[in-house]
C-alpha positions, -999 to 999 in steps of 0.1 A, spaced: -472 -610 432 -437 -611 432 -417 -582 436 -395 -566 405 -361 -560 421 -363 -594 440 -361 -614 403 -336 -593 393 -315 -603 421 -321 -640 417 -309 -641 374 -275 -621 389 -288 -585 371 -282 -568 408 -251 -538 406 -239 -561 436 -238 -589 416 -220 -572 384 -193 -555 402 -187 -584 422 -185 -609 390 -163 -577 378 -138 -576 405 -131 -612 400 -119 -612 369 -98 -580 367 -85 -586 403 -65 -616 403 -56 -599 366 -40 -572 387 -25 -590 412 -7 -614 389 10 -587 370 18 -568 402 32 -599 415 54 -604 380 60 -563 384 75 -568 415 96 -598 405 114 -587 379 127 -552 399 142 -569 425 181 -575 424 184 -610 425 222 -607 422 238 -597 456 250 -561 441 235 -533 453 252 -514 420 232 -529 398 194 -524 409 163 -510 385 144 -484 401 161 -451 415 142 -454 446 154 -488 453 192 -475 450 182 -453 475 169 -484 501 197 -504 489 225 -477 503 206 -483 533 208 -514 531 245 -517 524 244 -495 552 228 -524 577 256 -551 581 242 -588 586 240 -597 625 277 -623 621 293 -595 608 290 -571 639 292 -598 660 327 -603 646 337 -571 643 324 -564 683 341 -597 691 376 -586 674 374 -551 699 369 -578 729 399 -591 716 418 -564 718 404 -547 750 404 -576 767 416 -608 757 406 -639 733 394 -658 765 365 -636 766 359 -632 729 354 -667 727 335 -673 757 308 -644 738 312 -662 708 303 -692 723 270 -674 742 263 -656 709 255 -687 693 237 -705 721 215 -679 718 207 -669 681 212 -711 665 212 -692 635 243 -681 639 263 -714 644 268 -714 603 292 -683 608 306 -695 640 338 -713 624 346 -680 602 345 -657 635 364 -686 655 394 -682 628 391 -641 625 393 -640 662 427 -668 661 448 -648 636 438 -615 656 449 -631 685 481 -645 662 489 -604 660 476 -593 687 495 -614 711 524 -636 690 515 -675 679 518 -691 719 501 -671 735 477 -666 713 471 -710 715 469 -705 752 431 -693 747 417 -724 724 391 -738 734 366 -759 714 344 -733 703 330 -741 673 348 -770 669 384 -760 664 384 -735 643 400 -704 666 429 -730 672 432 -734 631 428 -698 629 458 -694 649 478 -720 629 474 -699 592 482 -669 608 512 -684 622 522 -712 600 
């Protein structure tokens, strides 16, 4: 004689089976809806003033105070240029790009900013004397743009 609970479980009428089927139906629906709601709450414009939720406004103000690595590098190198000389700043720029290849996209922009700052600090002739092939000739073009 077979046991009665074994037969019910095989037919799919056991409590674990019913819970599993319910979860199999409800869980994907919940995940899709929560993902859709999350995507609609994201500020895709990049403008922190367009935040949707008050909580996201607080987090976006924290995010706006945290700056991108290339901006931090640029500011640090501009300070080095003022405190030491453009040669030191250019050397550190090349080292930073070698260590973090993701900074290569911003290398020319940073080098041009250094060139413009060098002209303000040292004059066009002395600033040009520091030019070297870091990020192609972006430093020299920054010197030329600030001078011309």
